[in-house]
ZAMAR-235893 format. One record per atom (N, C-alpha, C): residue in one letter; atom name; x, y, z. Coordinates in steps of 0.2 Angstrom, whole numbers, plus 5000, padded with zeros to 4 digits. Example, Ala and Ser with C-alpha at 12.3 -4.5 7.8 and 13.67 -1.06 7.14 Angstrom:
<recs>
<rec><aa>A</aa><at>N</at><xx>5066</xx><yy>4972</yy><zz>5039</zz></rec>
<rec><aa>A</aa><at>CA</at><xx>5062</xx><yy>4978</yy><zz>5039</zz></rec>
<rec><aa>A</aa><at>C</at><xx>5066</xx><yy>4984</yy><zz>5039</zz></rec>
<rec><aa>S</aa><at>N</at><xx>5064</xx><yy>4989</yy><zz>5035</zz></rec>
<rec><aa>S</aa><at>CA</at><xx>5068</xx><yy>4995</yy><zz>5036</zz></rec>
<rec><aa>S</aa><at>C</at><xx>5064</xx><yy>5000</yy><zz>5039</zz></rec>
</recs>
This chain:
<recs>
<rec><aa>M</aa><at>N</at><xx>5086</xx><yy>5008</yy><zz>5068</zz></rec>
<rec><aa>M</aa><at>CA</at><xx>5083</xx><yy>5013</yy><zz>5065</zz></rec>
<rec><aa>M</aa><at>C</at><xx>5076</xx><yy>5010</yy><zz>5062</zz></rec>
<rec><aa>T</aa><at>N</at><xx>5076</xx><yy>5004</yy><zz>5059</zz></rec>
<rec><aa>T</aa><at>CA</at><xx>5070</xx><yy>5001</yy><zz>5056</zz></rec>
<rec><aa>T</aa><at>C</at><xx>5065</xx><yy>5000</yy><zz>5061</zz></rec>
<rec><aa>D</aa><at>N</at><xx>5067</xx><yy>4998</yy><zz>5067</zz></rec>
<rec><aa>D</aa><at>CA</at><xx>5062</xx><yy>4997</yy><zz>5072</zz></rec>
<rec><aa>D</aa><at>C</at><xx>5057</xx><yy>5002</yy><zz>5074</zz></rec>
<rec><aa>S</aa><at>N</at><xx>5059</xx><yy>5009</yy><zz>5074</zz></rec>
<rec><aa>S</aa><at>CA</at><xx>5055</xx><yy>5014</yy><zz>5075</zz></rec>
<rec><aa>S</aa><at>C</at><xx>5054</xx><yy>5019</yy><zz>5069</zz></rec>
<rec><aa>F</aa><at>N</at><xx>5055</xx><yy>5017</yy><zz>5063</zz></rec>
<rec><aa>F</aa><at>CA</at><xx>5055</xx><yy>5021</yy><zz>5058</zz></rec>
<rec><aa>F</aa><at>C</at><xx>5047</xx><yy>5022</yy><zz>5056</zz></rec>
<rec><aa>S</aa><at>N</at><xx>5045</xx><yy>5028</yy><zz>5054</zz></rec>
<rec><aa>S</aa><at>CA</at><xx>5039</xx><yy>5030</yy><zz>5052</zz></rec>
<rec><aa>S</aa><at>C</at><xx>5040</xx><yy>5035</yy><zz>5047</zz></rec>
<rec><aa>C</aa><at>N</at><xx>5038</xx><yy>5035</yy><zz>5041</zz></rec>
<rec><aa>C</aa><at>CA</at><xx>5039</xx><yy>5040</yy><zz>5036</zz></rec>
<rec><aa>C</aa><at>C</at><xx>5034</xx><yy>5045</yy><zz>5037</zz></rec>
<rec><aa>V</aa><at>N</at><xx>5036</xx><yy>5052</yy><zz>5037</zz></rec>
<rec><aa>V</aa><at>CA</at><xx>5032</xx><yy>5058</yy><zz>5038</zz></rec>
<rec><aa>V</aa><at>C</at><xx>5027</xx><yy>5059</yy><zz>5033</zz></rec>
<rec><aa>N</aa><at>N</at><xx>5028</xx><yy>5055</yy><zz>5027</zz></rec>
<rec><aa>N</aa><at>CA</at><xx>5023</xx><yy>5056</yy><zz>5021</zz></rec>
<rec><aa>N</aa><at>C</at><xx>5018</xx><yy>5051</yy><zz>5021</zz></rec>
<rec><aa>C</aa><at>N</at><xx>5020</xx><yy>5045</yy><zz>5022</zz></rec>
<rec><aa>C</aa><at>CA</at><xx>5015</xx><yy>5039</yy><zz>5021</zz></rec>
<rec><aa>C</aa><at>C</at><xx>5014</xx><yy>5035</yy><zz>5027</zz></rec>
<rec><aa>A</aa><at>N</at><xx>5017</xx><yy>5037</yy><zz>5033</zz></rec>
<rec><aa>A</aa><at>CA</at><xx>5017</xx><yy>5033</yy><zz>5039</zz></rec>
<rec><aa>A</aa><at>C</at><xx>5019</xx><yy>5026</yy><zz>5039</zz></rec>
<rec><aa>A</aa><at>N</at><xx>5022</xx><yy>5024</yy><zz>5034</zz></rec>
<rec><aa>A</aa><at>CA</at><xx>5024</xx><yy>5017</yy><zz>5033</zz></rec>
<rec><aa>A</aa><at>C</at><xx>5030</xx><yy>5017</yy><zz>5029</zz></rec>
<rec><aa>G</aa><at>N</at><xx>5032</xx><yy>5011</yy><zz>5026</zz></rec>
<rec><aa>G</aa><at>CA</at><xx>5038</xx><yy>5011</yy><zz>5021</zz></rec>
<rec><aa>G</aa><at>C</at><xx>5044</xx><yy>5009</yy><zz>5025</zz></rec>
<rec><aa>E</aa><at>N</at><xx>5049</xx><yy>5007</yy><zz>5021</zz></rec>
<rec><aa>E</aa><at>CA</at><xx>5055</xx><yy>5005</yy><zz>5023</zz></rec>
<rec><aa>E</aa><at>C</at><xx>5060</xx><yy>5011</yy><zz>5023</zz></rec>
<rec><aa>P</aa><at>N</at><xx>5065</xx><yy>5012</yy><zz>5028</zz></rec>
<rec><aa>P</aa><at>CA</at><xx>5069</xx><yy>5018</yy><zz>5027</zz></rec>
<rec><aa>P</aa><at>C</at><xx>5074</xx><yy>5017</yy><zz>5021</zz></rec>
<rec><aa>M</aa><at>N</at><xx>5076</xx><yy>5023</yy><zz>5019</zz></rec>
<rec><aa>M</aa><at>CA</at><xx>5081</xx><yy>5022</yy><zz>5013</zz></rec>
<rec><aa>M</aa><at>C</at><xx>5088</xx><yy>5019</yy><zz>5016</zz></rec>
<rec><aa>A</aa><at>N</at><xx>5091</xx><yy>5016</yy><zz>5011</zz></rec>
<rec><aa>A</aa><at>CA</at><xx>5097</xx><yy>5012</yy><zz>5013</zz></rec>
<rec><aa>A</aa><at>C</at><xx>5103</xx><yy>5017</yy><zz>5014</zz></rec>
<rec><aa>K</aa><at>N</at><xx>5103</xx><yy>5023</yy><zz>5010</zz></rec>
<rec><aa>K</aa><at>CA</at><xx>5108</xx><yy>5028</yy><zz>5011</zz></rec>
<rec><aa>K</aa><at>C</at><xx>5104</xx><yy>5035</yy><zz>5010</zz></rec>
<rec><aa>P</aa><at>N</at><xx>5108</xx><yy>5040</yy><zz>5012</zz></rec>
<rec><aa>P</aa><at>CA</at><xx>5105</xx><yy>5047</yy><zz>5011</zz></rec>
<rec><aa>P</aa><at>C</at><xx>5104</xx><yy>5049</yy><zz>5004</zz></rec>
<rec><aa>P</aa><at>N</at><xx>5099</xx><yy>5053</yy><zz>5002</zz></rec>
<rec><aa>P</aa><at>CA</at><xx>5099</xx><yy>5055</yy><zz>4995</zz></rec>
<rec><aa>P</aa><at>C</at><xx>5104</xx><yy>5060</yy><zz>4993</zz></rec>
<rec><aa>F</aa><at>N</at><xx>5107</xx><yy>5064</yy><zz>4998</zz></rec>
<rec><aa>F</aa><at>CA</at><xx>5112</xx><yy>5069</yy><zz>4997</zz></rec>
<rec><aa>F</aa><at>C</at><xx>5118</xx><yy>5067</yy><zz>5002</zz></rec>
<rec><aa>P</aa><at>N</at><xx>5124</xx><yy>5069</yy><zz>5000</zz></rec>
<rec><aa>P</aa><at>CA</at><xx>5129</xx><yy>5067</yy><zz>5005</zz></rec>
<rec><aa>P</aa><at>C</at><xx>5131</xx><yy>5073</yy><zz>5010</zz></rec>
<rec><aa>N</aa><at>N</at><xx>5126</xx><yy>5075</yy><zz>5013</zz></rec>
<rec><aa>N</aa><at>CA</at><xx>5127</xx><yy>5080</yy><zz>5018</zz></rec>
<rec><aa>N</aa><at>C</at><xx>5121</xx><yy>5079</yy><zz>5024</zz></rec>
<rec><aa>A</aa><at>N</at><xx>5121</xx><yy>5084</yy><zz>5029</zz></rec>
<rec><aa>A</aa><at>CA</at><xx>5117</xx><yy>5083</yy><zz>5034</zz></rec>
<rec><aa>A</aa><at>C</at><xx>5109</xx><yy>5083</yy><zz>5032</zz></rec>
<rec><aa>Y</aa><at>N</at><xx>5108</xx><yy>5087</yy><zz>5027</zz></rec>
<rec><aa>Y</aa><at>CA</at><xx>5101</xx><yy>5088</yy><zz>5024</zz></rec>
<rec><aa>Y</aa><at>C</at><xx>5099</xx><yy>5081</yy><zz>5021</zz></rec>
<rec><aa>G</aa><at>N</at><xx>5103</xx><yy>5078</yy><zz>5018</zz></rec>
<rec><aa>G</aa><at>CA</at><xx>5102</xx><yy>5071</yy><zz>5015</zz></rec>
<rec><aa>G</aa><at>C</at><xx>5100</xx><yy>5066</yy><zz>5021</zz></rec>
<rec><aa>R</aa><at>N</at><xx>5104</xx><yy>5066</yy><zz>5026</zz></rec>
<rec><aa>R</aa><at>CA</at><xx>5103</xx><yy>5062</yy><zz>5032</zz></rec>
<rec><aa>R</aa><at>C</at><xx>5097</xx><yy>5064</yy><zz>5035</zz></rec>
<rec><aa>D</aa><at>N</at><xx>5095</xx><yy>5070</yy><zz>5036</zz></rec>
<rec><aa>D</aa><at>CA</at><xx>5088</xx><yy>5072</yy><zz>5039</zz></rec>
<rec><aa>D</aa><at>C</at><xx>5083</xx><yy>5069</yy><zz>5034</zz></rec>
<rec><aa>I</aa><at>N</at><xx>5083</xx><yy>5069</yy><zz>5028</zz></rec>
<rec><aa>I</aa><at>CA</at><xx>5078</xx><yy>5067</yy><zz>5024</zz></rec>
<rec><aa>I</aa><at>C</at><xx>5078</xx><yy>5059</yy><zz>5024</zz></rec>
<rec><aa>Q</aa><at>N</at><xx>5083</xx><yy>5056</yy><zz>5025</zz></rec>
<rec><aa>Q</aa><at>CA</at><xx>5084</xx><yy>5049</yy><zz>5026</zz></rec>
<rec><aa>Q</aa><at>C</at><xx>5080</xx><yy>5046</yy><zz>5032</zz></rec>
<rec><aa>S</aa><at>N</at><xx>5081</xx><yy>5051</yy><zz>5037</zz></rec>
<rec><aa>S</aa><at>CA</at><xx>5078</xx><yy>5049</yy><zz>5044</zz></rec>
<rec><aa>S</aa><at>C</at><xx>5070</xx><yy>5050</yy><zz>5044</zz></rec>
<rec><aa>K</aa><at>N</at><xx>5068</xx><yy>5053</yy><zz>5039</zz></rec>
<rec><aa>K</aa><at>CA</at><xx>5060</xx><yy>5055</yy><zz>5039</zz></rec>
<rec><aa>K</aa><at>C</at><xx>5056</xx><yy>5052</yy><zz>5033</zz></rec>
<rec><aa>V</aa><at>N</at><xx>5059</xx><yy>5050</yy><zz>5028</zz></rec>
<rec><aa>V</aa><at>CA</at><xx>5056</xx><yy>5048</yy><zz>5022</zz></rec>
<rec><aa>V</aa><at>C</at><xx>5058</xx><yy>5041</yy><zz>5020</zz></rec>
<rec><aa>C</aa><at>N</at><xx>5053</xx><yy>5037</yy><zz>5018</zz></rec>
<rec><aa>C</aa><at>CA</at><xx>5054</xx><yy>5030</yy><zz>5016</zz></rec>
<rec><aa>C</aa><at>C</at><xx>5056</xx><yy>5030</yy><zz>5008</zz></rec>
<rec><aa>E</aa><at>N</at><xx>5059</xx><yy>5024</yy><zz>5007</zz></rec>
<rec><aa>E</aa><at>CA</at><xx>5062</xx><yy>5023</yy><zz>5000</zz></rec>
<rec><aa>E</aa><at>C</at><xx>5056</xx><yy>5024</yy><zz>4995</zz></rec>
<rec><aa>S</aa><at>N</at><xx>5050</xx><yy>5021</yy><zz>4996</zz></rec>
<rec><aa>S</aa><at>CA</at><xx>5045</xx><yy>5022</yy><zz>4991</zz></rec>
<rec><aa>S</aa><at>C</at><xx>5043</xx><yy>5029</yy><zz>4990</zz></rec>
<rec><aa>C</aa><at>N</at><xx>5042</xx><yy>5033</yy><zz>4995</zz></rec>
<rec><aa>C</aa><at>CA</at><xx>5040</xx><yy>5040</yy><zz>4994</zz></rec>
<rec><aa>C</aa><at>C</at><xx>5046</xx><yy>5044</yy><zz>4990</zz></rec>
<rec><aa>W</aa><at>N</at><xx>5052</xx><yy>5042</yy><zz>4992</zz></rec>
<rec><aa>W</aa><at>CA</at><xx>5057</xx><yy>5046</yy><zz>4989</zz></rec>
<rec><aa>W</aa><at>C</at><xx>5057</xx><yy>5044</yy><zz>4981</zz></rec>
<rec><aa>N</aa><at>N</at><xx>5056</xx><yy>5038</yy><zz>4980</zz></rec>
<rec><aa>N</aa><at>CA</at><xx>5056</xx><yy>5036</yy><zz>4973</zz></rec>
<rec><aa>N</aa><at>C</at><xx>5050</xx><yy>5039</yy><zz>4969</zz></rec>
<rec><aa>E</aa><at>N</at><xx>5045</xx><yy>5040</yy><zz>4972</zz></rec>
<rec><aa>E</aa><at>CA</at><xx>5039</xx><yy>5043</yy><zz>4969</zz></rec>
<rec><aa>E</aa><at>C</at><xx>5041</xx><yy>5051</yy><zz>4968</zz></rec>
<rec><aa>W</aa><at>N</at><xx>5044</xx><yy>5054</yy><zz>4973</zz></rec>
<rec><aa>W</aa><at>CA</at><xx>5046</xx><yy>5061</yy><zz>4972</zz></rec>
<rec><aa>W</aa><at>C</at><xx>5051</xx><yy>5061</yy><zz>4966</zz></rec>
<rec><aa>K</aa><at>N</at><xx>5056</xx><yy>5057</yy><zz>4965</zz></rec>
<rec><aa>K</aa><at>CA</at><xx>5061</xx><yy>5057</yy><zz>4960</zz></rec>
<rec><aa>K</aa><at>C</at><xx>5057</xx><yy>5057</yy><zz>4953</zz></rec>
<rec><aa>G</aa><at>N</at><xx>5052</xx><yy>5054</yy><zz>4952</zz></rec>
<rec><aa>G</aa><at>CA</at><xx>5048</xx><yy>5054</yy><zz>4946</zz></rec>
<rec><aa>G</aa><at>C</at><xx>5045</xx><yy>5060</yy><zz>4945</zz></rec>
<rec><aa>L</aa><at>N</at><xx>5042</xx><yy>5063</yy><zz>4950</zz></rec>
<rec><aa>L</aa><at>CA</at><xx>5039</xx><yy>5070</yy><zz>4950</zz></rec>
<rec><aa>L</aa><at>C</at><xx>5044</xx><yy>5075</yy><zz>4949</zz></rec>
<rec><aa>E</aa><at>N</at><xx>5049</xx><yy>5074</yy><zz>4952</zz></rec>
<rec><aa>E</aa><at>CA</at><xx>5055</xx><yy>5079</yy><zz>4951</zz></rec>
<rec><aa>E</aa><at>C</at><xx>5056</xx><yy>5080</yy><zz>4943</zz></rec>
<rec><aa>V</aa><at>N</at><xx>5057</xx><yy>5075</yy><zz>4940</zz></rec>
<rec><aa>V</aa><at>CA</at><xx>5059</xx><yy>5075</yy><zz>4933</zz></rec>
<rec><aa>V</aa><at>C</at><xx>5053</xx><yy>5079</yy><zz>4929</zz></rec>
<rec><aa>M</aa><at>N</at><xx>5047</xx><yy>5077</yy><zz>4930</zz></rec>
<rec><aa>M</aa><at>CA</at><xx>5041</xx><yy>5080</yy><zz>4927</zz></rec>
<rec><aa>M</aa><at>C</at><xx>5041</xx><yy>5088</yy><zz>4928</zz></rec>
<rec><aa>L</aa><at>N</at><xx>5043</xx><yy>5090</yy><zz>4935</zz></rec>
<rec><aa>L</aa><at>CA</at><xx>5043</xx><yy>5097</yy><zz>4936</zz></rec>
<rec><aa>L</aa><at>C</at><xx>5048</xx><yy>5101</yy><zz>4932</zz></rec>
<rec><aa>V</aa><at>N</at><xx>5054</xx><yy>5098</yy><zz>4932</zz></rec>
<rec><aa>V</aa><at>CA</at><xx>5060</xx><yy>5101</yy><zz>4929</zz></rec>
<rec><aa>V</aa><at>C</at><xx>5058</xx><yy>5102</yy><zz>4921</zz></rec>
<rec><aa>N</aa><at>N</at><xx>5055</xx><yy>5097</yy><zz>4918</zz></rec>
<rec><aa>N</aa><at>CA</at><xx>5053</xx><yy>5097</yy><zz>4911</zz></rec>
<rec><aa>N</aa><at>C</at><xx>5047</xx><yy>5102</yy><zz>4910</zz></rec>
<rec><aa>E</aa><at>N</at><xx>5042</xx><yy>5101</yy><zz>4914</zz></rec>
<rec><aa>E</aa><at>CA</at><xx>5036</xx><yy>5106</yy><zz>4913</zz></rec>
<rec><aa>E</aa><at>C</at><xx>5038</xx><yy>5113</yy><zz>4914</zz></rec>
<rec><aa>Y</aa><at>N</at><xx>5042</xx><yy>5115</yy><zz>4919</zz></rec>
<rec><aa>Y</aa><at>CA</at><xx>5043</xx><yy>5122</yy><zz>4920</zz></rec>
<rec><aa>Y</aa><at>C</at><xx>5050</xx><yy>5124</yy><zz>4917</zz></rec>
<rec><aa>K</aa><at>N</at><xx>5053</xx><yy>5119</yy><zz>4914</zz></rec>
<rec><aa>K</aa><at>CA</at><xx>5059</xx><yy>5121</yy><zz>4910</zz></rec>
<rec><aa>K</aa><at>C</at><xx>5064</xx><yy>5124</yy><zz>4915</zz></rec>
<rec><aa>L</aa><at>N</at><xx>5065</xx><yy>5120</yy><zz>4921</zz></rec>
<rec><aa>L</aa><at>CA</at><xx>5070</xx><yy>5123</yy><zz>4926</zz></rec>
<rec><aa>L</aa><at>C</at><xx>5077</xx><yy>5122</yy><zz>4924</zz></rec>
<rec><aa>N</aa><at>N</at><xx>5081</xx><yy>5127</yy><zz>4925</zz></rec>
<rec><aa>N</aa><at>CA</at><xx>5088</xx><yy>5126</yy><zz>4924</zz></rec>
<rec><aa>N</aa><at>C</at><xx>5091</xx><yy>5126</yy><zz>4931</zz></rec>
<rec><aa>L</aa><at>N</at><xx>5093</xx><yy>5120</yy><zz>4933</zz></rec>
<rec><aa>L</aa><at>CA</at><xx>5096</xx><yy>5118</yy><zz>4940</zz></rec>
<rec><aa>L</aa><at>C</at><xx>5103</xx><yy>5122</yy><zz>4941</zz></rec>
<rec><aa>L</aa><at>N</at><xx>5105</xx><yy>5126</yy><zz>4936</zz></rec>
<rec><aa>L</aa><at>CA</at><xx>5111</xx><yy>5130</yy><zz>4938</zz></rec>
<rec><aa>L</aa><at>C</at><xx>5109</xx><yy>5136</yy><zz>4941</zz></rec>
<rec><aa>E</aa><at>N</at><xx>5103</xx><yy>5138</yy><zz>4940</zz></rec>
<rec><aa>E</aa><at>CA</at><xx>5100</xx><yy>5144</yy><zz>4943</zz></rec>
<rec><aa>E</aa><at>C</at><xx>5097</xx><yy>5143</yy><zz>4950</zz></rec>
<rec><aa>R</aa><at>N</at><xx>5099</xx><yy>5147</yy><zz>4955</zz></rec>
<rec><aa>R</aa><at>CA</at><xx>5097</xx><yy>5146</yy><zz>4962</zz></rec>
<rec><aa>R</aa><at>C</at><xx>5089</xx><yy>5146</yy><zz>4963</zz></rec>
<rec><aa>K</aa><at>N</at><xx>5086</xx><yy>5151</yy><zz>4959</zz></rec>
<rec><aa>K</aa><at>CA</at><xx>5079</xx><yy>5152</yy><zz>4960</zz></rec>
<rec><aa>K</aa><at>C</at><xx>5075</xx><yy>5145</yy><zz>4958</zz></rec>
<rec><aa>D</aa><at>N</at><xx>5078</xx><yy>5142</yy><zz>4953</zz></rec>
<rec><aa>D</aa><at>CA</at><xx>5075</xx><yy>5136</yy><zz>4950</zz></rec>
<rec><aa>D</aa><at>C</at><xx>5076</xx><yy>5130</yy><zz>4955</zz></rec>
<rec><aa>R</aa><at>N</at><xx>5082</xx><yy>5130</yy><zz>4958</zz></rec>
<rec><aa>R</aa><at>CA</at><xx>5083</xx><yy>5125</yy><zz>4963</zz></rec>
<rec><aa>R</aa><at>C</at><xx>5079</xx><yy>5126</yy><zz>4969</zz></rec>
<rec><aa>T</aa><at>N</at><xx>5078</xx><yy>5132</yy><zz>4971</zz></rec>
<rec><aa>T</aa><at>CA</at><xx>5074</xx><yy>5134</yy><zz>4977</zz></rec>
<rec><aa>T</aa><at>C</at><xx>5067</xx><yy>5132</yy><zz>4975</zz></rec>
<rec><aa>H</aa><at>N</at><xx>5064</xx><yy>5133</yy><zz>4969</zz></rec>
<rec><aa>H</aa><at>CA</at><xx>5057</xx><yy>5131</yy><zz>4967</zz></rec>
<rec><aa>H</aa><at>C</at><xx>5057</xx><yy>5124</yy><zz>4968</zz></rec>
<rec><aa>L</aa><at>N</at><xx>5061</xx><yy>5120</yy><zz>4966</zz></rec>
<rec><aa>L</aa><at>CA</at><xx>5061</xx><yy>5113</yy><zz>4966</zz></rec>
<rec><aa>L</aa><at>C</at><xx>5061</xx><yy>5110</yy><zz>4973</zz></rec>
<rec><aa>R</aa><at>N</at><xx>5066</xx><yy>5113</yy><zz>4977</zz></rec>
<rec><aa>R</aa><at>CA</at><xx>5066</xx><yy>5111</yy><zz>4984</zz></rec>
<rec><aa>R</aa><at>C</at><xx>5060</xx><yy>5112</yy><zz>4988</zz></rec>
<rec><aa>E</aa><at>N</at><xx>5057</xx><yy>5118</yy><zz>4987</zz></rec>
<rec><aa>E</aa><at>CA</at><xx>5050</xx><yy>5119</yy><zz>4990</zz></rec>
<rec><aa>E</aa><at>C</at><xx>5045</xx><yy>5114</yy><zz>4988</zz></rec>
<rec><aa>N</aa><at>N</at><xx>5045</xx><yy>5112</yy><zz>4982</zz></rec>
<rec><aa>N</aa><at>CA</at><xx>5040</xx><yy>5107</yy><zz>4980</zz></rec>
<rec><aa>N</aa><at>C</at><xx>5041</xx><yy>5100</yy><zz>4983</zz></rec>
<rec><aa>M</aa><at>N</at><xx>5048</xx><yy>5099</yy><zz>4984</zz></rec>
<rec><aa>M</aa><at>CA</at><xx>5050</xx><yy>5093</yy><zz>4987</zz></rec>
<rec><aa>M</aa><at>C</at><xx>5048</xx><yy>5093</yy><zz>4994</zz></rec>
<rec><aa>K</aa><at>N</at><xx>5049</xx><yy>5098</yy><zz>4998</zz></rec>
<rec><aa>K</aa><at>CA</at><xx>5047</xx><yy>5098</yy><zz>5005</zz></rec>
<rec><aa>K</aa><at>C</at><xx>5039</xx><yy>5097</yy><zz>5006</zz></rec>
<rec><aa>D</aa><at>N</at><xx>5035</xx><yy>5101</yy><zz>5001</zz></rec>
<rec><aa>D</aa><at>CA</at><xx>5028</xx><yy>5100</yy><zz>5001</zz></rec>
<rec><aa>D</aa><at>C</at><xx>5026</xx><yy>5093</yy><zz>5000</zz></rec>
<rec><aa>F</aa><at>N</at><xx>5029</xx><yy>5090</yy><zz>4994</zz></rec>
<rec><aa>F</aa><at>CA</at><xx>5027</xx><yy>5083</yy><zz>4992</zz></rec>
<rec><aa>F</aa><at>C</at><xx>5028</xx><yy>5078</yy><zz>4998</zz></rec>
<rec><aa>L</aa><at>N</at><xx>5034</xx><yy>5079</yy><zz>5001</zz></rec>
<rec><aa>L</aa><at>CA</at><xx>5037</xx><yy>5074</yy><zz>5005</zz></rec>
<rec><aa>L</aa><at>C</at><xx>5034</xx><yy>5075</yy><zz>5013</zz></rec>
<rec><aa>N</aa><at>N</at><xx>5031</xx><yy>5081</yy><zz>5013</zz></rec>
<rec><aa>N</aa><at>CA</at><xx>5028</xx><yy>5083</yy><zz>5020</zz></rec>
<rec><aa>N</aa><at>C</at><xx>5034</xx><yy>5084</yy><zz>5025</zz></rec>
<rec><aa>L</aa><at>N</at><xx>5039</xx><yy>5086</yy><zz>5023</zz></rec>
<rec><aa>L</aa><at>CA</at><xx>5045</xx><yy>5087</yy><zz>5027</zz></rec>
<rec><aa>L</aa><at>C</at><xx>5044</xx><yy>5092</yy><zz>5033</zz></rec>
<rec><aa>S</aa><at>N</at><xx>5039</xx><yy>5097</yy><zz>5031</zz></rec>
<rec><aa>S</aa><at>CA</at><xx>5038</xx><yy>5102</yy><zz>5036</zz></rec>
<rec><aa>S</aa><at>C</at><xx>5033</xx><yy>5099</yy><zz>5042</zz></rec>
<rec><aa>G</aa><at>N</at><xx>5030</xx><yy>5094</yy><zz>5040</zz></rec>
<rec><aa>G</aa><at>CA</at><xx>5025</xx><yy>5091</yy><zz>5045</zz></rec>
<rec><aa>G</aa><at>C</at><xx>5018</xx><yy>5094</yy><zz>5045</zz></rec>
<rec><aa>A</aa><at>N</at><xx>5017</xx><yy>5098</yy><zz>5039</zz></rec>
<rec><aa>A</aa><at>CA</at><xx>5010</xx><yy>5102</yy><zz>5039</zz></rec>
<rec><aa>A</aa><at>C</at><xx>5004</xx><yy>5097</yy><zz>5039</zz></rec>
<rec><aa>R</aa><at>N</at><xx>5005</xx><yy>5091</yy><zz>5037</zz></rec>
<rec><aa>R</aa><at>CA</at><xx>4999</xx><yy>5087</yy><zz>5037</zz></rec>
<rec><aa>R</aa><at>C</at><xx>5001</xx><yy>5080</yy><zz>5041</zz></rec>
<rec><aa>E</aa><at>N</at><xx>4996</xx><yy>5077</yy><zz>5043</zz></rec>
<rec><aa>E</aa><at>CA</at><xx>4997</xx><yy>5070</yy><zz>5047</zz></rec>
<rec><aa>E</aa><at>C</at><xx>5000</xx><yy>5065</yy><zz>5042</zz></rec>
<rec><aa>P</aa><at>N</at><xx>5005</xx><yy>5062</yy><zz>5045</zz></rec>
<rec><aa>P</aa><at>CA</at><xx>5008</xx><yy>5056</yy><zz>5041</zz></rec>
<rec><aa>P</aa><at>C</at><xx>5003</xx><yy>5051</yy><zz>5039</zz></rec>
<rec><aa>G</aa><at>N</at><xx>5003</xx><yy>5050</yy><zz>5032</zz></rec>
<rec><aa>G</aa><at>CA</at><xx>4998</xx><yy>5045</yy><zz>5030</zz></rec>
<rec><aa>G</aa><at>C</at><xx>4992</xx><yy>5049</yy><zz>5027</zz></rec>
<rec><aa>A</aa><at>N</at><xx>4991</xx><yy>5055</yy><zz>5028</zz></rec>
<rec><aa>A</aa><at>CA</at><xx>4986</xx><yy>5059</yy><zz>5025</zz></rec>
<rec><aa>A</aa><at>C</at><xx>4988</xx><yy>5062</yy><zz>5019</zz></rec>
<rec><aa>K</aa><at>N</at><xx>4988</xx><yy>5058</yy><zz>5014</zz></rec>
<rec><aa>K</aa><at>CA</at><xx>4990</xx><yy>5060</yy><zz>5007</zz></rec>
<rec><aa>K</aa><at>C</at><xx>4985</xx><yy>5064</yy><zz>5004</zz></rec>
<rec><aa>T</aa><at>N</at><xx>4987</xx><yy>5069</yy><zz>5001</zz></rec>
<rec><aa>T</aa><at>CA</at><xx>4983</xx><yy>5074</yy><zz>4997</zz></rec>
<rec><aa>T</aa><at>C</at><xx>4985</xx><yy>5074</yy><zz>4990</zz></rec>
<rec><aa>D</aa><at>N</at><xx>4980</xx><yy>5077</yy><zz>4986</zz></rec>
<rec><aa>D</aa><at>CA</at><xx>4982</xx><yy>5078</yy><zz>4979</zz></rec>
<rec><aa>D</aa><at>C</at><xx>4987</xx><yy>5083</yy><zz>4979</zz></rec>
<rec><aa>F</aa><at>N</at><xx>4994</xx><yy>5081</yy><zz>4977</zz></rec>
<rec><aa>F</aa><at>CA</at><xx>4999</xx><yy>5086</yy><zz>4977</zz></rec>
<rec><aa>F</aa><at>C</at><xx>4998</xx><yy>5091</yy><zz>4971</zz></rec>
<rec><aa>R</aa><at>N</at><xx>4998</xx><yy>5097</yy><zz>4972</zz></rec>
<rec><aa>R</aa><at>CA</at><xx>4998</xx><yy>5103</yy><zz>4967</zz></rec>
<rec><aa>R</aa><at>C</at><xx>5005</xx><yy>5106</yy><zz>4968</zz></rec>
<rec><aa>P</aa><at>N</at><xx>5009</xx><yy>5106</yy><zz>4962</zz></rec>
<rec><aa>P</aa><at>CA</at><xx>5015</xx><yy>5110</yy><zz>4963</zz></rec>
<rec><aa>P</aa><at>C</at><xx>5014</xx><yy>5117</yy><zz>4963</zz></rec>
<rec><aa>K</aa><at>N</at><xx>5019</xx><yy>5120</yy><zz>4966</zz></rec>
<rec><aa>K</aa><at>CA</at><xx>5018</xx><yy>5128</yy><zz>4967</zz></rec>
<rec><aa>K</aa><at>C</at><xx>5020</xx><yy>5130</yy><zz>4960</zz></rec>
<rec><aa>E</aa><at>N</at><xx>5016</xx><yy>5136</yy><zz>4958</zz></rec>
<rec><aa>E</aa><at>CA</at><xx>5017</xx><yy>5139</yy><zz>4951</zz></rec>
<rec><aa>E</aa><at>C</at><xx>5024</xx><yy>5142</yy><zz>4951</zz></rec>
<rec><aa>Y</aa><at>N</at><xx>5027</xx><yy>5141</yy><zz>4945</zz></rec>
<rec><aa>Y</aa><at>CA</at><xx>5033</xx><yy>5144</yy><zz>4944</zz></rec>
<rec><aa>Y</aa><at>C</at><xx>5032</xx><yy>5150</yy><zz>4939</zz></rec>
<rec><aa>T</aa><at>N</at><xx>5035</xx><yy>5156</yy><zz>4941</zz></rec>
<rec><aa>T</aa><at>CA</at><xx>5035</xx><yy>5162</yy><zz>4937</zz></rec>
<rec><aa>T</aa><at>C</at><xx>5042</xx><yy>5165</yy><zz>4936</zz></rec>
<rec><aa>E</aa><at>N</at><xx>5043</xx><yy>5167</yy><zz>4930</zz></rec>
<rec><aa>E</aa><at>CA</at><xx>5050</xx><yy>5170</yy><zz>4929</zz></rec>
<rec><aa>E</aa><at>C</at><xx>5050</xx><yy>5176</yy><zz>4933</zz></rec>
<rec><aa>P</aa><at>N</at><xx>5056</xx><yy>5177</yy><zz>4936</zz></rec>
<rec><aa>P</aa><at>CA</at><xx>5057</xx><yy>5184</yy><zz>4939</zz></rec>
<rec><aa>P</aa><at>C</at><xx>5056</xx><yy>5190</yy><zz>4934</zz></rec>
<rec><aa>G</aa><at>N</at><xx>5053</xx><yy>5195</yy><zz>4936</zz></rec>
<rec><aa>G</aa><at>CA</at><xx>5051</xx><yy>5200</yy><zz>4931</zz></rec>
<rec><aa>G</aa><at>C</at><xx>5046</xx><yy>5199</yy><zz>4926</zz></rec>
<rec><aa>A</aa><at>N</at><xx>5042</xx><yy>5194</yy><zz>4927</zz></rec>
<rec><aa>A</aa><at>CA</at><xx>5037</xx><yy>5192</yy><zz>4922</zz></rec>
<rec><aa>A</aa><at>C</at><xx>5030</xx><yy>5195</yy><zz>4924</zz></rec>
</recs>
């Protein structure tokens, strides 16, 4: 796996030693994202949870966080690997606000 690994976010880096989640989704992320980019996301994730006061027991809040993760890590392949941009989190609005 290390011979042909290329992070979809930074186009470099070392693969993660283990999946970030114990399921197929975690293995998919492990196969696409390097350890460095994942660690960078983990720091941003904490900031987003605190900034938007997300309650991870709520599905809408988990969905908001997951969408930001996909954008930040370029999991959709929307940009070329290595073409980092200034990440702008999606705005969070309370339902019914």
